[in-house]
N, C-alpha and C positions, 0 to 999 in steps of 0.2 A: 480637449487638449491632446495634442499628438506628442508622442515621445519617440524620437528617432533612435532606434536601438543601435544603428551603426555608429552613432555619435556618442553613445553612453558607455562608460566603463562597466565591467561585468557586475560589480557590486550594485550599481544603480539599476541595471536590468533585473538582477535578482530580486531587489526590493519590489519592483513593479510587478513581476511575475507572481511572487508568493502572496502578494496582497490582493491580487485579482483572480487568480485561478484557485478558487476555494469553493467548498471545503475539499481537502485532499485526504484520501484514506491514508492511514498510518500502518506501515508494514514493520513489524518486528522481524528483522532478518537475523535468524539464528544460524551460527556456523560453528565449526570446530577446527582447531589448528592441527598441525601434524602430530602433536602429542595427545590429541583428543580433548583438549581443554575447550570449554564452551564459551562462546561470545554471543551476545545479543545486543542489537542496537536498533533504534527506531528510525524509519525513513518515510518522508512524505513525498519525495520525488519517486513516486511508485504508481503503477497502474497496469491494467490489462491491455494487451495488444492484439491477441488473436485467440479464437476458440478452437481452431483446427489447423495447425496444432495448438494446444492450449499454452499460450505464452504470456508471461507477465514480465514487466521491466522494473528495475530498481536503479535509480541514478545515484551513484556513490561519489561524493566529492572527497578530496584529500583532507587530512588533518590540518589544523591551523598552521603547523610548522611545515606543511608541504609533503609530509610523509603519507604513504598509502594507509588507509584505515585498515584495522584488523579484519573487518568484514570482507573487504576485497581481497586481502592477502589470503584469508582462509578459503574463500570461494575459489581462488585461482589454484590453491593447493589441493582441495578436496573435490572441486567441481560439483558440489551439491550443497543445498541449504534449505532451510524451511522459512516460510513466511507466515507469521502469526499476526492476525489482526487485533487491534486494540479496542477493548470495550470501555464503557464508562467506569466499570468496576476496577479496571486495571490501569486507568489513566495515570494515577500517581506512581505506580510501579514502572510504567513506561518512562515517566519523567526521570526516575532514578537511573534507568539504563541509558539515558541520553548523555550521562556524564562521561567525560573523556578520561577514562581510567587507564592504567598501564596494561600492557599485554599480559595475558594470563589470568586477569581478574575475571571471575565468573559473574557476569552481570545478572544472570538469571537467579543465582543464589543471593546476590547482593540485594536484589529487589524483593526477595521473599517469594519468588515464583517457583513453580514446580516443573522440572524437565521430565518429559516422558518419551520413551523410545518411539521413533518413527517406524513405519512398517516396511518402507521400500528403500530407505537410505540410512546412512549411519549417523546422521545429525538429528538431535532430539528436537521436539517441538515443545511449546509452552502449554501446560495443561489448562491454565486459567483462560487462555485465549479461546473465544467461541468458534473461531475459524482458523485452521492451520493448513498450509499447503506444503507438501513435500516437492522439492524442485531439483532438477539437474540442469547444469548450464547448457543452454542452447547456443548462445553466442556472447561475445564481449565486444562492445562498441566504444572506442575512445571518442569522447565528445568534449574537446578542450580539456579543462581541468577535471571534469567528471568522467566517469566510466559508466556506461549503461550496461548492466548485466541483464541478459535475457534468460529467464528461467523457464524450462518446460515443466509444467505441473504434471506430476505422475500419480499423486494421491491427494485427496482433500478430506479433511476431518472437520466435522461440525458437531457441536455439543448436542446430545440426544434431544434435550428439551427444546431445541430450536429447529428440529426437523418435523414438519407437518405430515409429510407423506413420503417415506423413503422410496417407494416404488415409482412414484411420479416425479421424484427429485424436487419436491416443494419444500422450500425453506421459509421459516418464520423470520423474515428479515428484520422487522422491528424488534423482535426479541433478542437478536444479536447485540443490540444496544451499542453499536459501534460509535466511535468518535472520529472526527476529522480535524485536520490541521487548518487553521486560518492564518491571519497575518501576524507580523511581528514575532516576538520571541516566546510569547506565552498564551496566545489565543487559540482556543479549540472550540469545536461545535459538536453537539449531539445530533443524531438522526431522528429524534423523537418528533420533531415538528415536520409533518409531511402533508401533502395533498395529492389528489389524483386528478388526472385529465383523461377523458375518453380518447381512444385512438381516433385519428382523423378519418373522416368519411371521404375517401378518394374520389368517388363519383361526384359528390357535392362540390368538392374543391375544384375538380376539373370543369364542372359546369360553370362555376363562378368565374374561373379563369377565362373560359371561352366568352363569357358575357362581359368581361372587363370590369367586374365588381369585386370588392373585397369579401372575404369569407368571415362570417361572424365568429368571434372568438369562442373556443370551447370552454364550457363552464367547468369550474373546479368543483370537486365533491370529495 
């Protein structure tokens, strides 16, 4: 079935996108306001865009009443923020921070989480998060009702027990035990169910293409 996005209202396009582009990693975006008060909110319109420069993006929609979210206001004031990824152990705390609370309420404290100082910027990160990235604003792109904030990663923190080899930058990704956003209002996924595929053999695929025959599928292991 085809869905003509030009003919659909924004809410219907949103429903189709979030139920098909899954799982989406969840970014806790931590900011501070002009008075230094901490704000933390989870976002799944989030992803990596570039490694050189190291850029990530966060898509921030307005509040239900149309006002700008505290996250965006704080980012535009301070021009820096941290992104902390959500693990299975912190999923319930993440859910608490999703509540639309008044400005000035410290969601990190509200969820029983621990703020720790960053090393390069003045915004804290969440100690319980297995991965945290310190970011400065690279750009701001208005996209209709959302604003895409592009952050340049200037420091990355990973829990010690999740680092296999610091010299070779090898991370024990499964041990991070991250969760992702699925469809609807309450569906999430863990990354524990995984499989591997061998890298494609370019020479074999080129030979098959020249002969006009399909390439056997790579076996999972």
